[in-house]
BANUTOR-343193 format. One record per residue (C-alpha): x, y, z; residue in one letter. Coordinates in steps of 0.001 Angstrom, whole numbers, padded with zeros to 6 digits, always signed. Layout:
N
XYZA
...
//
This chain:
227
-004450-028196+093516X
-000910-027318+094561X
-001323-023886+092950X
-004335-022969+095078X
-002043-021401+097689X
+000173-019581+095163X
+000471-015809+095094X
+000417-014031+091765X
+001994-010903+090308X
+000592-009048+087283X
+002297-006290+085316X
-000826-004128+084989X
-004367-003749+086277X
-005482-004956+082855X
-003515-008186+083216X
-004749-008635+086788X
-008354-008298+085611X
-007728-010831+082862X
-006289-013298+085409X
-009292-012704+087652X
-011840-013207+084887X
-010109-016245+083380X
-008831-018069+086441X
-010524-016425+089417X
-007233-015422+091007X
-006136-012195+092668X
-002832-010583+091682X
-000505-007947+093063X
+000246-005408+090345X
+003894-004453+089773X
+004456-002575+086494X
+007607-003171+084430X
+010658-001657+086084X
+011983+001355+084188X
+015387+002737+085134X
+015200+006442+084208X
+018996+006561+083821X
+018659+004440+080674X
+016029+006662+079038X
+016018+010189+080451X
+017629+012605+078010X
+017225+016117+076608X
+015432+015972+073283X
+015750+018031+070123X
+012095+017307+069371X
+012664+016521+065714X
+010176+013707+065225X
+006912+012040+066004X
+008271+008578+066731X
+006705+005144+066464X
+008649+002177+067812X
+008121-001301+066372X
+006497-000790+062952X
+004293-003870+062852X
+000612-003813+061996X
-000166-005333+065404X
+001431-002244+066918X
-000597+000081+064707X
+001796+000657+061812X
-001024+000973+059271X
-002719+003659+061349X
+000590+005454+061957X
+001161+005603+058186X
-002274+007143+057683X
-001539+009735+060356X
+001848+010565+058827X
+000267+010916+055399X
-002241+013438+056762X
+000526+015316+058625X
+002832+015878+055669X
+004416+018883+057386X
+005577+016798+060386X
+008608+014451+060285X
+007968+010893+061475X
+010546+008398+062710X
+009853+004657+062699X
+012247+002527+064739X
+012695-001221+064467X
+012234-003177+067699X
+011233-006708+066787X
+013695-007892+064148X
+012353-007249+060665X
+013023-009847+058022X
+014357-008541+054714X
+011046-008686+052833X
+009110-007009+055604X
+011726-004294+055979X
+011708-003633+052242X
+007911-003348+052283X
+008018-000861+055158X
+010719+001185+053442X
+008622+001343+050255X
+005581+002455+052249X
+007491+005175+054076X
+009255+006358+050933X
+005857+007054+049399X
+005107+009456+052253X
+008124+011717+051940X
+008097+012735+055614X
+009038+009455+057303X
+012175+007396+057811X
+012933+003938+059213X
+015860+003254+061522X
+017297-000039+062729X
+016895-001211+066287X
+019275+000099+068915X
+020296-000879+072437X
+020610+002795+073389X
+017108+004225+073361X
+018405+007643+074389X
+019466+008068+070760X
+015792+007688+069825X
+014126+009616+072635X
+016761+012331+072265X
+015162+013270+068933X
+011529+012597+069794X
+008907+015248+070509X
+005854+012965+070560X
+005690+009194+070891X
+002984+007578+068780X
+001685+004234+070090X
-001490+003349+068175X
-001373-000322+069118X
-003967-002581+067556X
-003709-005431+070035X
-004238-005655+073770X
-000922-004681+075282X
-000123-006074+078723X
+001477-002700+079486X
+003147-000144+077234X
+006820+000001+078065X
+007747+002560+075410X
+005263+005001+076932X
+006893+004668+080347X
+010333+005075+078791X
+009308+008201+076885X
+007791+009782+079977X
+011223+009763+081645X
+012230+012481+079180X
+008964+014391+079390X
+007819+013065+076005X
+004011+012918+075699X
+002427+009835+074177X
-000500+009636+071791X
-001726+006067+072024X
-004648+003699+071773X
-007061+002472+074393X
-005963-001151+074194X
-005084-003488+077062X
-002728-001995+079629X
-001454+000754+077338X
-003808+003412+078773X
-002403+002667+082252X
+001102+003279+080953X
+000114+006525+079202X
-002078+007863+081999X
-001808+011623+082449X
+001271+011716+080259X
-000457+011832+076920X
-003593+011475+074857X
-005538+008212+074732X
-007826+007457+071789X
-009804+004461+070635X
-007854+002614+067974X
-010937+002875+065765X
-011471+006577+066458X
-011753+008728+063335X
-008410+009401+061690X
-009114+013110+062107X
-009024+012686+065900X
-005572+011088+065779X
-004301+013771+063414X
-005725+016549+065581X
-004035+015159+068704X
-000650+014987+066966X
-000955+018411+065362X
-002059+020074+068583X
+000942+018759+070521X
+003275+019556+067624X
+002154+023158+067110X
+000703+024354+070420X
+003681+025092+072673X
+001581+025763+075763X
-000329+022514+075368X
+002881+020610+074680X
+004675+022072+077683X
+001728+021212+079929X
+001578+017651+078638X
+005356+017243+078794X
+005374+018289+082447X
+002516+015875+083130X
+004442+013057+081420X
+007517+013678+083529X
+005440+013830+086715X
+003622+010628+085771X
+006983+008877+085345X
+007800+009788+088939X
+004657+008293+090501X
+005283+005874+093394X
+004010+002890+091412X
+006943+003282+088984X
+009616+003814+091633X
+012012+000823+091414X
+012564+000796+095188X
+008814+000677+095802X
+008413-002053+093200X
+011144-004118+094840X
+009552-003633+098266X
+006190-004801+096901X
+007847-007814+095288X
+009597-008734+098545X
+006303-008388+100409X
+004724-010919+098049X
+007653-013288+098569X
+007491-012916+102350X
+003758-013606+102359X
+004348-016672+100206X
+007008-017961+102630X
+004802-017270+105654X
+001909-019060+104004X
+004087-022050+103206X
+005331-022186+106814X
+001796-022073+108161X
+000704-024883+105873X
+003622-027059+106946X
+002899-026363+110627X
-000693-027431+110197X
//
């Protein structure tokens, strides 16, 4: 009963809908705060990059795509810590491809985005958001990702969104088109950069929205005490 007067914040429209459906509550949406200074970098465009090579994140699908795109180099970057057996299994899988490498996690994501032409995010589970998509957009890197959870909100106009279960040929075509068609890539890259600059992702706007929620909570508490 004490929570009936609480105000809620969700990190995506998807999460807000889930709260509404499950608990009947309304939420103010504030996406994860992305500081462009930590991610914005020129890129050499050497790789199609997937971050966090777990099956939940779509690793199996990414491997299939890489196998079909033998002419394109793929970079897989650890995010969640891989145990030794899992890492060895991933390395064996990638070695069989011949066009993919695995790198250890890093605290400086510019070293990753600085070599990335396309970010691949074929997540299998319902993401609350899609932070890597928002990070990549800061450098004008388009994202090819799945229609799962809040990930489509994070990708928006800055990439291509496909059903996880879409035909493999559709995923391959999206990657190849961005890799080979300079005009299409430049258009999508510009859209990604513009999408990163939308008001919803501006840290000052996010902070102002957060403070508004806090102020409304304080005002509500004061009114309840007065009554």
